[in-house]
N, C-alpha and C positions, 0 to 999 in steps of 0.2 A: 128066468128072469124075462119078461117083456122087452126092456130096453137093452138087449147084451151084442157085440160086437159091433161093425163099423154101420154106423154112424151119417150121411153128411149133412154138413152146416150149407146150407143150399146158400151159391149168392140169388141175389133176386137180381133179373134184368130186365133192363129200362131199351123204349126206344121214342123219342122224342119226349123224354121226360117223363113218361106213364110207364108203368108196368107191360112188360111186353107178354099178356099171356098165354100167348102160343108157343113161343120161344123157352117160357117157363114150364111150359105142361113137355116140351119136347125135351128136355132138360127132367127133369122129375123122371119121364118116362123110361129116358136110355137108362140112367141112375139104379132103375128097377132091373130091367134088362141084364145090366152086369154084374147082376145080385146081389145090388146092398141089402144090409141089414135092415135099417131102418133110417126113416130122414128129417130134418130138423129146418125148417121155414122161418123165417122174422129173425134168426140169431145176428150174431154183431158181422157176419159172413155176409146175410143178406140185406146188410144198411139198413135194418132197425131203426139204428137213430135218427135217419132222414124220410122214413116210410110215416106219411101220417096215419091216424085212426082205421078211416078207413082205409086205405092201402093195406095196414096190415091185417085187418078182419081180410081183404082178398084175398092176399096172398097165402093165407094160411087156411082159407076156404078150396082154393084155386090148390093147392097143393093136396089136402085131405079129397078134395073132389077126384084128383087125377090116379089116387094111392088106389082107391076103392078097395081101403081095409088089405091089400098085397102087403106090407111090411105096417109097423108103426108107425104113426107122427107123431116124433115130439116137436109143441109149438113153441117159439120163443114167444114168454111173455112177461118177459118182468121190464123194470124202471125202477128211478129212482124217488120214484113218487110213490108209494104206499096206495094212492085210493088210485092212480091209475094202474098200476099195476094188477090192480081186483079186478078193474075194466079189461086189460089186453086176455087175462087169464078166464073172463068172462069170455073173450070172442073165443077164444079156444076151445073151452068146453062144447060153446054151444054149433061150432063148429065140428063138433067129435070129433076132436084131436084125441088121440090115443093117454097125453100126458101132456105139462107144462113145463117150460125150462124157465128157470128162474137167476136173472144175474144177481147177486147179491147188490144194493143199491151203491153207487158209485156216485163220486165230488161229494157228498153230505159229510161222508166218511162215520157212519153207526157205530156205536162198541159194539160189543159181542150183545149183551141184551138184547137192545136195539133192532137188530140182525134176527135174534131170535122171535122179538115183539112184530117185527114186518113179514115174515114169510107166516105165524102164526093170524095175521089179519086178513092174509091175503085166502087160507084156508079156512078159515070162519066164513066167510064171505064165500069160495067159491071152490067145495070139493073134490079136488081130480087127483089124480097122484103129477109128484112135482120132483124135477130133478133140478136143485137149486147148483147154479154156475161159478164158480168161485175160481175169479180172475183179477188177483190183486195189480196187474200189470196195467190194468184196463180202469180198476175200481177205486184204487188208494184202498182197497180195506181187506182184509185175512182173513176169511170163514176157517178159525181155528178148527182143530181137531175133535177138543174137548166140545164144540162149542156143535157142532154138527150131530153129536154123540147127542144132546143134549136137543135137538131139534127131533130127530130119529123117535123120542122118547116123546116130545111134546106135540111134536105136530105129526099125525101117522100120514099124511099124503106127503111130506117128503120121503120119498124110495131112491134116495139115492143123487151124487152130485156129480157133477162135470169139473175134475179138481183142473184146473189151467197154472197152476204154480209152476209145474217144472221140479219141484222139490217129494223125491220120490220118499222121505224122511213123514214127509209130512203126509203121502199119499195111504204112505205104512201105517200111519198113528190113526187115519180115521177108518182103516178097515180093521184096525185091531181094533178098537174103540167101539165101531159100528157091528161087526159081523160078516160073514159071509153072506150072508140075506140081504145085505144094504146092499144097491146095484152100485160102480164107483166106475165111471166113465172118464178115461184121458181127455184130455181138452187141450193136450200140446198134443200133434201128430209126433214131433220127437222123441215121446215119451211112452209110445203105444204097447210096444212090447215089454219095458220095465216094468211098467203099470198090469199086464199082463201078468206078468210074472210074480208079482207080490201077492195077486189075488183079484187084481181088477177084473172089468166084466166087457171092456170093449176101449172104444172111441167116437164123439163129436168130431168128423175131421173136416180139415178145408183141402188138403191136398184130395182127397177122392172126391171135388169136384170133377176133377181129371183125372185119376187112377181109382175111379171103385172099385172094379175086379181086384188088381194090387191090394187095395188094405181091406177089402173084402176079406183075401186070399192069406192073409196076414193072421188076421184076426182067428179066421178058423182053422191055419195051420197051427193054435199055438192050442186052439181048444181043441184038438185031435192027440196033441201030443205029439206032432211032428217038430220039436223046435229045432232042427236043423233046417225048415221049409223056413219059418219064421223067419230064422236070424238073416237069411238070404233075401226075404221079401225085405225086410227090415233095414237093411243096405242099400238095397236096390230103392227104396221109398225115399233112404237121405237126401241126394242130390235135389229131387221134386221137392221134400219138405222145406230147405232151406233156402228155395225157389219161390216158394209161394207165400215165404216171408222176406223175401229182396225189396218191400217196399211194405206199404201198411196194408196190413190184410182188409178188404177182398179185393185191392188193384192188380196183383198177380193170377190170380184164382181167374178173375173177369178178363185179363190179359190174354195168360192161355189160352181160355175158352174159345177168345175172341181168335186168339192163330188158329185154333183145332177147326173154326168153320161153327163152331156150336150156337155163338149168340156173340153182341157186341158188345162191346168193350165200356160200353157208356157208363159214367159210374156218378153219383148227385154228392155236389158239392158240400164238403169241403174237401172233398178226396178228388183227385183230378189224375189224368191217364198217365202211364209211365212217358219219363224219356226215355228215345231211340236206342240211344246209344244202352242204357238197362233194360229197355224190351227187346235189345240183341242180346241182352245173356243171358234172360229168360227162354230165349227160343231155342237157346243150344242148348239149353239144358234138357228140355223137352224131346228135341230131336235126338241127344244122347240118351234120353231112358227110353225112345222108342214110342213116345206120343205123339209126336211130329214126322 
């Protein structure tokens, strides 16, 4: 499968309010050097909600250009407006991304048939591999396993799901109903190993922004049957995973990368920088984990 292993949900570096292309390219290159299996530009971690359409297209194009086919690029292209999602997916296809990551519509709270109609409409307009993204904590709608199975049958472009419910029963049902040929990726760094254990294929990770080699090694150890090593890495990553969500994502990830000297911690409103005392807690975790 093309979308297997550790994929980083890339942060988008900013400099004086604009996309910092030089730093972004350097971050992508470092990820590849560290052995990451794939990259995801313009996801939630990339602050896609505050990117203009022109910036959205720019960020995807930069990523694809810098990667040069060395790893798959799964471009964030979702929206709660179906027409806008079609436009963003077209950006992804035109930029030659390998697939599109499509979040379920947020705020609108569509029904399950409405979710199917949304993804079907995108596929009708722009045919390319889709990974749908289920994250009820941000969208207030849950893409149910039966609906995922219906999507697989009715919309062939839907080849997998990023599951961020944190509910292993639901993830298990998706695999049960959709089969092992359907790509199931953990959407939570906390549940990577459990998801792999029940038949998942990898993760779209936040923590791999700061620890790409470690997350990639966890996924690789599991694939090779080295359960003990995968467990060790799972517990080694656990404090970092918690730290990456000490405040709203991607505030901790960007702050950590700033502490590592890899980029500015600049965010876009309504996200703001950490208070000094919270940053100090984050720094301590990074030091104990060997990141700093």
